[in-house]
TORTI-687210 format. One line per 2 residues: number of its first residue (from 1); their letters; for each residue x, y, z of N, C-alpha, C. Coordinates in Angstrom, 2 decimals, always signed. Each point is the difference from the previous one (the first is absolute). Layout:
<atoms>
NUM	A	X,Y,Z,X,Y,Z,X,Y,Z ~ ... .
</atoms>
This chain:
<atoms>
1	MV	-9.90,+8.04,-8.60,+0.87,-1.00,+0.37,+0.59,-0.82,-1.15 ~ +1.15,-0.30,-0.13,+0.61,-0.67,-1.10,+0.00,-1.58,+0.31 .
3	NF	-0.43,-0.67,-0.95,+0.13,-1.50,+0.18,+1.26,-0.42,-0.57 ~ +0.61,-0.93,+0.73,+1.31,-0.44,-0.46,+0.18,-1.47,+0.55 .
5	KI	+0.97,-0.66,-0.62,+0.30,-1.37,+0.38,+1.57,-0.14,+0.25 ~ +0.29,-0.58,+1.06,+1.42,-0.13,+0.42,+0.53,-1.27,-0.72 .
7	LG	+1.15,+0.31,-0.80,+0.64,-1.11,-0.78,+1.25,-0.45,+0.82 ~ +0.19,-1.22,+0.27,+1.18,-0.49,+0.64,+0.08,+0.20,+1.45 .
9	EI	+1.11,+0.09,+0.55,+0.30,+0.11,+1.46,+0.09,+1.56,+0.39 ~ -0.33,+0.23,+1.20,+0.29,+1.39,+0.65,+1.33,-0.07,+0.50 .
11	YD	+0.81,+1.01,-0.10,+1.41,-0.03,+0.56,+0.30,+1.26,+0.67 ~ +1.05,+0.07,+0.82,+0.31,+1.14,+0.84,-1.10,+0.33,+0.96 .
13	IE	-0.56,-0.98,+0.61,-1.10,+0.28,+0.92,+0.46,+0.58,+1.29 ~ -0.72,+1.05,+0.39,+0.36,+0.82,+1.26,-1.27,+0.39,+0.73 .
15	TI	+0.03,-0.20,+1.29,-1.12,+0.29,+0.89,+0.11,+1.61,+0.29 ~ -1.21,+0.60,-0.20,-0.06,+1.52,+0.22,-0.58,+0.24,+1.38 .
17	AI	-1.01,-0.65,+0.46,-0.63,+0.18,+1.16,-0.56,-1.27,+0.67 ~ -0.11,-0.13,+1.37,-0.46,-1.12,+0.61,-0.93,+0.52,+1.18 .
19	GR	-1.06,-0.82,+0.15,-0.90,+0.33,+1.08,-0.74,+1.25,+0.01 ~ +0.24,+0.72,+1.07,-0.73,+1.33,+0.08,+0.49,+0.99,-0.97 .
21	SV	+1.09,-0.14,-0.55,+0.59,+0.90,-1.04,-0.80,-0.08,-1.29 ~ -0.77,-1.12,-0.16,-0.85,-0.18,-1.22,-1.25,+0.84,+0.25 .
23	HI	-0.13,+1.04,-0.93,-1.02,+0.98,+0.25,-1.36,-0.53,-0.21 ~ -0.17,-0.98,-0.95,-1.36,-0.48,-0.28,-0.20,-1.27,+0.61 .
25	RR	+0.62,-0.32,+1.10,-0.16,-1.24,+0.75,-1.48,-0.41,+0.34 ~ -0.72,+0.96,+0.35,-1.46,-0.18,+0.32,-0.74,-0.50,-1.14 .
27	YL	+0.21,+0.64,-1.08,-0.55,-0.57,-1.25,+0.34,-1.34,-0.32 ~ +1.32,-0.39,+0.03,+0.49,-1.22,-0.29,-0.68,-1.12,+0.94 .
29	TR	-0.02,+0.39,+1.32,-0.57,-1.01,+0.85,-1.46,-0.25,-0.21 ~ -0.78,+1.11,-0.31,-1.48,-0.21,-0.33,-0.19,-0.70,-1.19 .
31	TY	+0.77,+0.27,-1.00,-0.19,-0.69,-1.38,+0.50,-1.33,-0.09 ~ +1.29,-0.32,+0.58,+0.67,-1.37,-0.26,+0.10,-0.74,+1.27 .
33	GK	-0.04,+0.59,+1.14,+0.15,-0.76,+1.27,+1.14,+0.59,+0.82 ~ -0.08,-0.43,+1.30,+1.14,+0.35,+0.92,+1.26,-0.64,-0.25 .
35	GR	+1.04,+0.78,+0.01,+1.37,-0.51,-0.23,+1.02,+1.08,+0.23 ~ +1.24,-0.39,-0.02,+1.09,+0.97,+0.15,+0.33,+0.59,-1.36 .
37	WR	-0.62,+1.02,-0.36,+0.03,+0.56,-1.30,+1.44,+0.77,-0.24 ~ +0.48,-0.14,-1.23,+1.22,+0.66,-0.40,-0.11,+0.55,-1.37 .
39	KI	+0.51,+1.25,-0.12,+0.01,+0.59,-1.41,+1.31,-0.28,-0.55 ~ +0.03,-0.57,-1.22,+1.21,-0.46,-0.68,+0.11,+0.61,-1.44 .
41	KG	+1.22,+0.19,-0.35,+0.31,+0.40,-1.36,+0.99,-0.92,-0.67 ~ -0.10,+0.05,-1.29,+0.89,-0.97,-0.79,-0.07,+0.44,-1.53 .
43	YA	+0.81,-0.67,-0.79,+0.06,+0.40,-1.45,-0.31,-1.34,-0.72 ~ -0.80,+0.22,-1.17,-0.26,-1.11,-0.86,-0.39,+0.46,-1.37 .
45	NV	-0.04,-0.93,-0.89,-0.47,+0.39,-1.48,-1.48,-0.14,+0.17 ~ -0.68,+1.01,-0.56,-1.44,+0.03,+0.02,-0.55,+0.22,-1.35 .
47	QL	-1.14,-0.58,-0.24,-0.72,+0.26,-1.37,-1.20,+0.85,+0.30 ~ +0.03,+1.22,-0.60,-1.11,+0.92,+0.11,-0.98,-0.43,-0.94 .
49	EG	-1.25,+0.28,+0.31,-1.20,-0.24,-0.92,+0.21,+0.67,-1.39 ~ +0.45,-0.86,-1.00,+0.04,+0.66,-1.35,+1.27,+0.90,-0.22 .
51	NG	+0.89,+0.04,+0.94,+1.14,+1.04,-0.21,+1.42,-0.72,-0.14 ~ +0.09,-1.26,+0.23,+1.28,-0.66,-0.10,+0.56,-0.45,+1.31 .
53	IF	+1.30,-0.39,+0.09,+0.70,-0.41,+1.19,+0.93,+1.02,+0.43 ~ +0.06,+0.25,+1.28,+0.81,+1.09,+0.63,+0.64,-0.70,+1.25 .
55	NA	+1.10,+0.59,+0.58,+0.56,-0.19,+1.28,-0.66,+0.94,+0.88 ~ -0.44,-0.32,+1.13,-0.75,+0.93,+0.86,+0.28,-0.22,+1.50 .
57	EI	-0.07,+1.04,+0.87,+0.03,-0.12,+1.38,-1.49,-0.23,+0.47 ~ -0.20,-1.13,+0.72,-1.38,-0.23,+0.50,+0.01,-0.09,+1.56 .
59	HW	-1.14,+0.41,+0.46,-0.31,+0.02,+1.44,-1.10,-0.88,+0.31 ~ +0.02,-0.77,+1.10,-1.24,-0.68,+0.41,+0.04,-0.24,+1.57 .
61	YE	-1.08,-0.66,+0.50,+0.01,-0.33,+1.42,-0.16,-1.42,+0.14 ~ +0.64,-0.53,+1.11,-0.06,-1.48,+0.14,+0.02,-0.28,+1.50 .
63	AH	-0.72,-1.08,+0.45,+0.03,-0.52,+1.26,+0.09,-1.48,+0.00 ~ +0.70,-0.64,+1.07,+0.22,-1.41,-0.03,-1.41,-0.67,+0.02 .
65	GI	-0.19,-1.04,-0.78,-1.23,-0.70,-0.01,-1.02,+0.52,-0.92 ~ +0.09,+1.36,-0.39,-0.94,+0.63,-0.77,+0.48,+0.07,-1.45 .
67	GR	+1.28,+0.41,-0.08,+0.69,+0.15,-1.35,+0.07,+1.45,-0.44 ~ +0.34,+0.21,-1.27,+0.37,+1.32,-0.59,-1.30,+0.58,-0.51 .
69	KD	-0.27,+1.30,+0.29,-1.22,+0.70,-0.39,+0.28,+1.38,-0.42 ~ -0.87,+0.46,-0.85,-0.07,+1.52,-0.38,+1.27,+0.38,-0.67 .
71	FK	+0.36,-0.72,-1.12,+1.19,+0.46,-0.81,-0.25,+1.34,-0.63 ~ +1.08,+0.85,-0.06,-0.13,+1.31,-0.70,+1.40,+0.17,-0.68 .
73	IK	-0.05,+0.62,-1.15,+1.17,+0.45,-0.76,+0.38,+1.44,+0.56 ~ +1.09,+0.07,+0.57,+0.46,+1.35,+0.55,+0.69,+0.84,-1.15 .
75	RI	+0.82,-0.72,-0.72,+0.63,+0.73,-1.13,+0.58,-0.96,-1.04 ~ +0.13,+0.45,-1.26,+0.44,-0.75,-1.15,+1.42,+0.28,-0.09 .
77	IR	+0.89,-0.89,-0.04,+1.47,+0.16,-0.12,+0.32,-0.16,-1.57 ~ +0.54,+0.99,-0.56,+0.30,-0.03,-1.43,+1.50,-0.44,-0.22 .
</atoms>
């Protein structure tokens, strides 16, 4: 797993899946609590551990009242 830090704002945010379409919904509910989970993607500048700053597509899960969880870099945009 790559450690990274999101720098600045996330832009071009788009919902990928809602409710039952979120495949790891059961894990999210057990780990963070019950909510209307959504899988979301967006773009942001990220700083990789020791490798510099890149623009990347990131994915995460969020629910109202719980917040954004489990960020993942999907791809680096050159």
